[in-house]
N, C-alpha and C positions, 0 to 999 in steps of 0.2 A: 504493500500500500504506500509506504514511504517513497519507494521508487516512482510509483505512478504520480504521486503528488509532486515530487521533484520535477518529473518530466513536464507536468502541466505548468508549473511555475516557470521553467525554462522556456517553454513555448510561448507563454504570455509575455515574458521578458523580451524574447526575440521579436515578437509582433510589435510591442511597444517601441523597441529600438528602431525597427524598420519604418514605422509611421513617423516617429520623430525625425529620423534622418531625411525622409522625403519632405517633411514640412520645413526643415531647415535649409534644404537645397533650393535651387532656383524655381522649381515647379513641383506640383504634387504628383504622387504616384497615381496610377490608374485607379479610379474610384474615389479619390480624395478630392475635396474642393480645390479648385485651381483654374487657371486660364484655359481658354479653348486651345485645342491642339493646332487648329488652323485659325489664326486671328484675321480680323478685317484688314489689318495692316499687311499681313502676308498676301491676302487676296489682292489688295490694291497694287502691291509691288509686282505680282504676276501680271496684272493687267497693264502696268507700265511697260513691261518687257514685250507683251503682245502688241502694244501700240507703237513700238519703236519702228522707224522706217525699214531697217534691215530685216525685221521680222514680218512686217506687213507685206513687203515685196517678195517674201520667200515663196518658193515653189510649193513647199509642203511643211506643215508643222508636224514633226515626227513625235515629239513628246512635250508635255507641259505639266507643271505641278506647282502649287503654291508652297511656301515654306511651311513646315509642320514640326510640332514638338514630338520627339520620339520618346524621351523619358527625362528624368531629372538630370541626366548627364549629357544630353545631346539633342540636336535638332537638325532637320533637313533644311537646306536653303532653297528658295524658289528657283525654278529651272525651266528653260525653254530650249528645245533643240529643233533646228530646221534644216532642210536642204534648200540650197539656193538654185535659181533657174539654171537650166542647161547652158553650157558655154556657147553653143551655136545651134539654135533651134532648127536652122535650115539643114542641119546634118540629117534630120529625119531618121535618127537611130543609127547613123553611120558611125564608125569608130572615131573617137576623139583623140587628139594628140596631147602629150604632156604640155606642150606649149599653150594649147587652148585652155587647159585647166589652170595653168599658171596665170594666164591673162585674166581668166575669170576670178581667180583669187585676188589678183591685184585690183580688179574692178570693185570687188566687194570691200577691199581695204579702203579704197578711195571713197566709197559710199559711207563707210564708218567715219572716216575723217570729216567728211562734209556734213555729217549730222552730229558732230560734237564729241566723237570718241578720240581718246588718246591711245595711239599704238605704242606699246612699250616693248614688244619683242617681235622678232621675225626669224623664221628658220626655213631653210631649203635643204631637202635630203634627196640624194640621187641614188640610183641602184649601185650596189657594190661593184657590179660588172663594169659600169661606166666609170665609176670613180677610180677603180684600180687600173683600168685601161688608160685613163688620162694621166695617171701618175707614172706609168711605165713599169709598175711592179707586177709580180706574179701572184695570183691568188693562192691562198693556202688551201690544202685539200678540204673539200666540203664547204668552202666559204661561199661559193656561188650556187644558186639554185639550179636544179636540173632543167627547169623550163624558163628560158629567157623571156617568154611572153608574159610571165607573171612578175617580172622585175617592177619595182614600185618607185615612183617619185612622190614626194610629199612637200607641201608648203603649209606653214601655219603661222599665226600671229595671235598675240594676246593683247587685249585692250580694256580700257575702262572708261566709263562716263558717269556723270552725276545728273540726277533729276530730282529737284526739290530737296537737295541735301542728302540724298541717298545714292550710294555708289552701285553701279552695275558692271559686271565683268563679262567679257566675251572671249571665246576661243574660236578663231576662224581657221578652217582646215580645208585644204584642197588635196586631192590624191588622184593618181592615175597609174595604170599599169600599161606595159608596152603593147599589149594586144588591143588597146583602144577603148578601155573602160575607165571612167573617172567621174568625179563630181566635186562639188564644193558644199560645205555645210558650216553652220555656226551654232555654238552652244552659248547660252547666257545664264548667269546666276545672279541672284539678288540676296542681300543680307536677310536672314531671318529676323523676326521682331526682337529676338534675344541677342542678336549680334549688335555691335556698334553700327549705326546706319552708314557710316563711311568706313569702308575697309581699305581705303587708299589715302589715309591722312597725310602721307609723305609726298604725295603727288609724283609718282615715278615719271621720269622724263619721256617726252615724245620722241619717236624716231622720225626725222624729217621726211616729208613726202618725197618719194623718188629715190630715197637712200637705201632701201631694203633690197635684198636679193630677189624678193618676190616682184618688185616693181621694175627692176632693171632689165634690159633686153636680154633675151636668150635664157637658156637653162644652164646654171653653173655646173662645171664638171666635178665639183667637190661639195661636200656638206658645208653649210654656212649657218652660224648662229649669231644673231645680233640683238642688242638690247638686253633687258632683264626680264626673263620669262617668269611670270607670276601666275600661280594657280590658286584660284579660290575653290577650295574643296567642296564637295557636295554636302558634307555634314560638318557642323560646328558644335562647340560645346565648351564648358569651362576649362577642360584640360587639352583642348585642341587649338592649334594656331589659327588665327583668322585667315592668313594668307601664307602661302609657301613660295619662296623664291629660290630658283636654282642657281642664282649668281648674286 
C-alpha cells in the first residue's frame, strides 16, 4: 500500500511540475489556457507575402502556411513557396537551356530589387564535369555521374525586405539539367508572432545590381559564391537562432 501511495504522490508531483513548467515558459501546453496556435498577426503576415508582386506574378503557389505555435519550445514561421513563369513560353514544352534558366533567375532578381528587396547573396554552381574540364584537371574515380544529361546547374540568391516594420526573407532558386529541364522558384518566410518582427536588424549589405554571377553574361565555368548567405529557418524558438549565416 505504501508503494502505491508513493507512486501516486510521485505522479501528482510530476503532473504539477509539468503544468508549472508550461505556465512559466512562453506559451501553455496543449489544453492549458494560452494564445491561439495561429494568431491574427500570423495570418496577416501570410497575406502580406501572398500580396507581394513576386508572388502575385508566380506561375503557381506550391505551398503556403501561416506561422503556428508548435509547443512551449518552438514555432513555425509563415511560409510561401512558388514556381515562377517558364523562361520562354514560346518553347511550347521544348527543352530549355541552362542559359535560359539563368536569365530567368536574373529577371526574377531584378523584379525583387525593383519592389524593395535587398539581395544579400548570390551563388552559381556548375556541373562537376564542366568545372573540372575548365580547370584542366582529371576527375577522381566516381566523381562524375554516369549520365551527363543529368548534370545540374544551379543559381540562387537570398534577400530580405520590410513591410510595416516586419522583415520578410526570400530564397530565389533556378536549376537546370543538361537534357533540357529546368525552372525557377522562390520561397519566402515571415517572422512568427513570437519572433522579433525584424530578423534583419543589422541590415546586411546589398549586392549591387549587375554585380552577381547570376546577372553577368554567360555561364561561369566554376562555382561562385558572393555576399553573405543568410537562412531564416522554418522553425524558431527560445533556444534556436533567429537567422543563420554561413559567412
